[in-house]
C-alpha positions as CSV (number, residue, x, y, z in Angstrom):
1,M,-23.8,-139.7,-2.8
2,G,-21.6,-139.0,-5.6
3,V,-22.9,-137.5,-9.1
4,E,-24.5,-139.8,-11.4
5,K,-22.6,-140.3,-14.4
6,K,-23.6,-141.3,-17.8
7,V,-22.1,-143.2,-20.6
8,L,-21.4,-141.4,-23.7
9,S,-20.2,-142.9,-26.8
10,I,-17.9,-140.6,-29.2
11,R,-15.6,-141.3,-32.3
12,L,-12.3,-139.5,-32.4
13,D,-9.6,-139.4,-34.4
14,E,-7.1,-142.2,-33.4
15,K,-4.1,-139.4,-33.4
16,M,-6.4,-137.5,-31.0
17,I,-6.8,-139.9,-28.6
18,R,-2.8,-141.1,-28.6
19,D,-2.4,-137.4,-27.8
20,L,-5.0,-137.1,-25.3
21,R,-3.7,-140.3,-23.7
22,V,0.0,-139.0,-23.2
23,C,-1.3,-135.9,-21.6
24,A,-3.5,-137.5,-19.5
25,E,-0.4,-139.8,-18.2
26,K,1.3,-136.5,-17.8
27,E,-1.1,-135.1,-15.5
28,N,-1.5,-139.0,-13.7
29,R,-5.5,-139.0,-15.0
30,N,-7.0,-141.7,-17.2
31,L,-8.5,-140.8,-20.2
32,S,-11.9,-140.3,-19.5
33,N,-11.2,-137.9,-16.4
34,L,-8.9,-135.6,-18.8
35,I,-11.6,-135.3,-21.3
36,E,-14.3,-134.5,-18.6
37,T,-12.0,-132.0,-17.1
38,I,-11.5,-130.1,-20.6
39,L,-15.1,-130.1,-21.2
40,K,-15.9,-128.7,-17.9
41,D,-13.3,-125.9,-18.3
42,Y,-14.8,-125.2,-21.9
43,L,-18.4,-124.9,-19.9
44,K,-16.9,-122.6,-17.4
45,K,-15.5,-120.2,-20.0
46,Q,-19.0,-119.8,-21.9
47,K,-20.8,-118.7,-19.0
């Protein structure tokens, strides 16, 4: 089936959250999906 995902609680600046929500909306994503995509891209670049 699908990949099991864990819940992670993080603290972000309110302005950053607002800005990320705007970006997510532009890409027709939810905030969680946008953050996950950003992190996946970052990890790919680190390899």
